[in-house]
C-alpha positions, 0 to 999 in steps of 0.5 A: 499500500502506498504511503501517499495521503489517500481518499476514496473517489466518489465511485468508491473504487480506487483510493485517491491521493490528496496534496499533503499541504496547501503549499504543495498544491500551490507549488505544483499548480504554479509549476504547471502554469509557469512553464515555457508560456512564461519564460519563453513565450510571454516575453517575446509576445510582450515585446511584439505587442508593445511592452507595458500596454500589453502587460496591463491588458494581460493583467486585467484579463488574468484577474477577470475573464481568465480567472473563470475557467481557472476556478471552474476547472479546479471546482470540477476536479475538487467536486467529483474527485476524478480526472478529466474524462470521468469528471465531465462524464459525472456532470452528464454522460455526453460530456465525456467527449469534452474530457477526451478532447482535453486529453487529446490536446495534452497529448498533441501538446506533448509532441512539440513541448518535449522537442523544445525541452530537448533544445533546452537540454542542448543549450545547458550542455553546450554551456556547461562544456563551453563548446558553443562557438563565440562570434557566430550567427546564433540564428544559423546555429540554432537552425542547424542544430534544430535541423539535425536528425539525431541529437534533437530527438535524443535530447527530446526523449531525455526530457520526456524520460525526465518528465515521466519519472515524477508522475510514475512515482505518484502524486505525493512522492513524485509530483508534489515533492518535485515541485517543492524542490524545483519551484523554490530553486526556480524562483531563487535563480529568477530573482538572481537573474532579475537583479543582475539584469538591473545592473546592465547599462540598458536596464532603465530602458528595459524597465520603461518598456516593461512598466511605462505603457504606450496606449497607442499600441492598444488595438483589438489584435493585441487585446485577443493576443493578451487574452490568449496568452493569459489562458496559455500561461494558466494552462486551462483547457487541457485538463491539468487543473481538473486533475490537480483539483481532484487531489484538493482537500474539501476545505480548500478555498477555490477563489483564494487559491485561484488568485494566489496562483494568478498573482504568482504566475503574473509576478513570474511573467513580469520577472521574466520581462525584467530578466530579459528586456534590460539585457536585450536593450543593453545590447541594441537587440530587438525585443520583438524577436519572436520565438528565437528570443530565447535561443537566438537573441539571449545567447548573443547577450550572454556572449557580450556580458563583460563578466561570467556570461557563460555562468549566467547562460548556464543559470538561465537555461537551467531555470528554463529547464525547471519551468519546462519540466514542471509544466511537462509533468502536469501535461503527462499527469492530465492524460495519465490520470484519465487513462488510469480511471477510464481503463482501470490501470496502474499508475505505472502502466498508464505512465508508460502508455502515455509516454510511449504515445508522446514519444511517437509524436515527438519524432515528426515534430522534431524532424519538422526542422530537418528531414520532414521540413517539406512535409506540410499539412495546410502549409504547416510543418508538423511541429507548427500544425501541432502548435497551431491546432492546440493553442488556436483551436483545441484549447480555446474550444475546450475552454469555451465548452468548459465555461458553458458547462460550468455556467449554464449546466453545473452552475457552481456559483453558490459553492464557490463564492460562499454567499457573497452577492457581488462575487456571485453576480460577477462570476455568473456574468463572466462565466455565462457571457463575457469569457465565452464571447471572448473565447468564441471570438478568439477561436474564430480568429484562430480559424481565420474566420474573423480578420483583425 
């Protein structure tokens, strides 16, 4: 018998683990949210869409429209003590297909997410061994590495194995204990790099970019991108939060916990900007570089640092590794928990099956930059297709369905707000109308039906 904290599921079948402490839940869920979306994606999106103006819109949306699906997912998990598929099925049998959509989404995400995790391992190794050439074209260097057949695949599989170890060990001994170690280390390294960044000659310009809004940058496209980034950062619409919510104790205050997560996630995203933009401005680089900001632009910064550039590079990519790993764990766990419950299999067997499926998907995603770069579906490589289909279609769609189910069918307002009439009104307006409308517009934009 496992020594994990156990409770019985509502169906009275298998014993179910619970988080051993509220802090363990917060760190694990924060680790799920704080991944590549914050450290890799958020800074270049913020750089592309106007800096502080984007940040202001992002923060408002996080605290209003985007808080709703976060609260609802945690509520569904906590209420039914089940992972995604059976939790939705418990509301209405036909809703199980929403749960399966979320499981399919996380599995597709794993295909390209583990490839990016492999890139991070590569950069850690080359900086640790000091084998990255100096004075090179970093864009060409990254492109050549990504186009290789063997090394990116090997590193992606290593990252997959590293991620799978923790759910394989269980909720408390694996996921919770890992989060209690990795998240504090992540935060220490992040604070250190933010402090170092403020000593650079371009720090003031970087601070103004982060905190001085230029409202001329505001437009409908920026608003929807901020909305999408907020949802992406919170990891809603993929079942991870329903799964983590199912391990909560009955006395957990969901609104308080949700806003603790939102505060922590936003603080880390802002800190990522404070770490990156002073360095970018110090060396006259482009803050809107795009996805290459981390793998192309920052290596140029590390090379130009007058002291210990190699050490700072190592710290940064280890930080990025921890961020990616904690999110990857939650991606796997969302699928593993549903496989366990639906097919009544052991955690170890479910972990191996989900990991094997992910490993198969990793191959075409990795080869999209080399051998399979000319193989395209709807004009997109496999990597780009997986990224686009999950972030622009599946996640907004499943989150839209979540809000409709929660707002119009489950109607959890009374249980969530504990009789507070103002919160009751706000929750219902946001859950039933505002958030679904924004999600529908975002989905239609992603499909190209609406042009901004």
